[in-house]
Structure formats: structure tokens, C-alpha cells
N, C-alpha and C positions, 0 to 999 in steps of 0.2 A: 686386393692385396690377399688375401686368402685364397686367391686362383695361381700365383706365378712361382709358388716353389712347387717342387718336383721330390718325389719320394727317392730315398736314396738305395739306388738298386743295389751297392756290391756288397762294400764292406763295413758299410755305416762305419765312415770314418769325419773326424772333425777336418780332417782335409777337404774331403768332397763336400763339405757341407761350406766349407769357406771358399773353394772353388765356385761353387752354383750363386753366391750371394755376389760374388767379385763378380762374374759372369752380369748379372742383373746390373749392377751398377754400372759397370760399363759400359753398355749396351744401353742404357738409359731408360731401362722399365725402372730400377730404383733410382727416385732423384734425391737430391738435396731435401733434409728435413722428414721425408718420409719414415713413419714408424711402422718398426718390425711388427709382426703379432705378437702375443705374448709368449713365456717361455714355454711353456705348456703345450698350447697349440701350435707353435712352430716345431716342437721337436714332433709332433701328432704328423704335421704337415711332411716333414723331412723321416719321420719312420726313424727316426734315430734316437737314442736316450740321451733324458736331460744334461747330462754329464759330457756327452760330448758335444752335444750343443752349446753348452756353457765353454767349451774350448774353444769352438770355432767363435763363438761372439769375443770373447777375449782376445782373440789372436787377430781378428778384423777393425776392436778398438785399439788396437796396441799399433797397428799401423798407419791409423789415420783414417780408417774408411765408416766406420760407426762410431756412434757417442751415446753414452748414456746418461740419460738426466734422473736426478732422484727424483723415485716418484712420478715420473714421466716417460718410463719406458726407453726403448733401445731405438736408434734415428739414424738416418742414413747421416754421413759428416758433410760439410762443405768443402767439399771435393773440388766443387769449381770455380768458388773466388779465390781460390790459391795460385790459379794460374794468373790470373792479375793480382801481384800484391799491394799492400792500403799506399806505401810510397808511389808507389806504378802509379796507381789509379787516380791519384792527385796531381802525379805532375799531367798526363793524361787531360785532365780536366781543365787545369790552368795555361794550357798552351794551345793556340789557336788551330796549330799546324794538325793536331793528333786529329781534331775533328774531318779534316779533308781524309787524312791516309785512313784513319778508322774507315770511313764510306767508302774510298777504293776499295781499301781490303774484302768488304763485304759485297761489293759489287762484284766481286771475280769471284768471292769463295761460295758466296749465295746464288749466283747463277750455275756452278758444278753441282750445288746441293740439290737444285729443283732440277739441272737436268737427269741426276740420276734419281730423283725423285720418281722421274717421268717414267724411267726404266724398271723401277723396282718397290715402288708401293704395293701393298698388296691388296685384298679387300678390305680388310680391318685398319689399315691404314687411312684408305679413303673414308671409310666411314669416319674415324675422328676427323680425318680437314671437315667435313660435308659439314659436322655437328659445331665445328670452329666458328665455318664461314656460315651457317645461318645467325651463332651468335652475334657476328661481325654486322651481320644485316640487319638484326633487330636493334643493335646498340646504335648504330648510323639512324636508322629509325626515329628510335626516342630521341634521340641529340643527347647520348652519354656520354660526355666527352671523356671523361675518367677510365671508364667501361671501354669505347674504342680505341684507347690509348694501350689498355694493356691486353686487349686480345690482337692485337695488331704486331706483339712482339708474342705472344702464344701460338700466332699462325704462323710465325717463321721458326718456331721451335718444332712444329709438328712438322711442316716442310722438310725443317732436317731429319727428323728421326726418319719422315721416309726412303732419305736416302741410302740410307744403312751403311753410315760407314762411322766408324765408333772415331776417327780421329776429326770429322767435320764433326761429328757431332758436338764433340766435350770443346771446340773451340769456337766453335760458333754459340754455345750454350755460354764460355765465357765471354762471350763479344754482347751478347743481350742481358748479360749480367751487370755490363757497362749502363745500358738504359735503363734497366728498372732500377738502380740504385740511385738513379739520376747526377750522372758522370757527364752529360753531355743534356744539360739543362735545356741548350737552345734546339733539341731535337722538338719540342713542343710547339715550337712557332712555327713551324708547318703548316698545323689546324690553323693557324689562324690567315692563310695565306687563301684568297676570295676563291671557291669552285675546290680549295684541297682537298676537303674531305670527301668528295665526290669523286675526284680522281685516284685517291687514294682507295678509296672499296674496291672503283672497277682495276685496278692495279691488281689488288689483291685476288679480285673474281680471277683475270686475265691468267694470273698463276696457277691459280686451283683447276681453273678449266684444261690448260695445257697437263698438268701432271693427271687429272682423270682420263684426258683421251689418250695418254700415254705416246706425246710429244716432247719427247726431250727438246727438239731445235726451239718450240716453242716455249719450253717453259724456260729456258736460258734465256732465251730473249725476252720476256716478260719480268725475269726476275732483275735481271741489267738494266731494263726501262724501268724499274721502281727506284732503284736506288739513283738511277739518274734522276729522275723527278726529286724524290726525296733530296738530293742534294743543291738543287738548282732551286729548292722554294725555300730552302732554310736559308740560303744566300740571300734571297730575295726579300723573305722579311726580316732580316738582319739590317737591309737595308732599308725597308720602308720603317723601321722601328727606328734605326739610327737618323733618319729624315726626321721623324715624327719628334723626336728629344729636342736637335736641333732647330727646329719651327719652335717650338713650345719657350725654348733657354730664349731665343729672338724675341718674339712676343714677348716676353717677358720683362726682358732687358730695356725693350724701349717703350712698353710702357711705364716702367717705373720711370725710367729717363724723361717722360713728356715728349718721346720723339710721334705719338700718336695720340691724336685730336682725337676726342669724343665726339662718336657720329650726331653732327648738327642733325633738328626733325626740318622738316621740308615745311616750307610757310603755305 
């Protein structure tokens, strides 16, 4: 955090501070919940007076980009969550068709993001992607299911950041928010499909490899193949789960009705 703010070079006005913080939020450098340095330190980094800094922070807070917590400092506001309001997320979670539409949207948009990432990723982007991929490998090795699912979302965040397109960044972040908030609980069923964890790891690795190789065609295909697999696996897991539910009910009902005779020991 201490290295992302730049010295104001010209008139040192509140407007210039506002513009710089706006850009950092828009480019995804500052993310929801990130805490800004204290007033004294932030004024030093911008090389402006504390009254000028206060005016800038007040302007950003008035516009809903920053929020001040009593005794907790100044944080980036939850601007991403506002793309999907609570009534909309509730509707999405209750309607099955929304899951299909969600995955259809992600398949196309993530394909574009992966393609752009392969064309535009900087060495720093690739270093971050390498670290996330290494963590994913480790979570898979140790069998840490929760960590693996969390890193899955983080990986897709990073690919989107590598694309260096502001609109892609914020629309996909809002989509991933639906995952992190559990709107699509059945997505976790994918991990129950035999061989799914290994397949998902290889798919993420294929996306990672294509981006590192600066191969936009391969990156696009790998991203689309991944979402197609997720969609197919979710359907398979749901069908399998429903079969098990029906089988259990059938067995319980027939046992209670006396339709199933106890197994007799052979003489």
C-alpha cells in the first residue's frame, strides 16, 4: 500500500489527489475494503498539506468511493457489490435459469479476458499469477477444499486483472462476488464429481500456461473449455445428487412399508 501513491507534481490541489485515488480504484489497484494509510503518512506520500488531503478524502467519501470507520481509518467502499443489488441477487439465487445464464456469460467474457491477458500481461502480472498458481497446487496437494475453492476465484480475478480492461475488470469482479457470497451454492457440487479436482487444476494450469506463453488463441480456448466443464459437471452432480435422494426415499418408504424382507442367513 505504501508504494502505490505518487507525489503530486503540479499545483498540489485536492482535485489531483481525488483523481489519483479514483484511478487506483478504477484500475483495481485499490480494492473493496482496502485501508488507506493514515492521514499524516498519506499527506507525506502525496506531498500535499493535510487540509488538502482532508478535502480530497471528504469528496471521495461523499461520492461513495471511500468510507470512514470510527477508530478504524479510511477504507475503499463496497463499490463492486452495488452492481448487483440485494433484490437482484436474491432473484438470481432463486431461479435455476440464472445459473445457466451466469455460466454462459462467464464463458464468453472470461474467454475475452484470457485472450487479452495473453496479449497484455506484464512481467509483474505473470509473477502474481505464478504465485496464485503455486498456492493452488499446494491447496490441491494438501486436500484443503475450502482453500482450493477460494483460490479458484482468486485465480480468475488475477486473469481478469492481467487483461487490463477496466470494464471487464469490474463486471467480472461483480460476477465473482456472487460466488464468494454463496449465491450459487451448487457450484461446490462440482468438486464432488469423481476426478473433478484434478480436471479443474489442469484447466487452470492450461489457462496459466497459455497466458505465460502469450498465446491468445490457446488462452481463449482454455478459458471456454474450463467453463464448459464446470457447467457440465454441475449438471452431472445435481443429477447424481437427485438420484441418491430418490433412492434413499424409496428405500426408506419400502422398508417402513415392509416391502423389503430382512436378509436371511444361508444355512
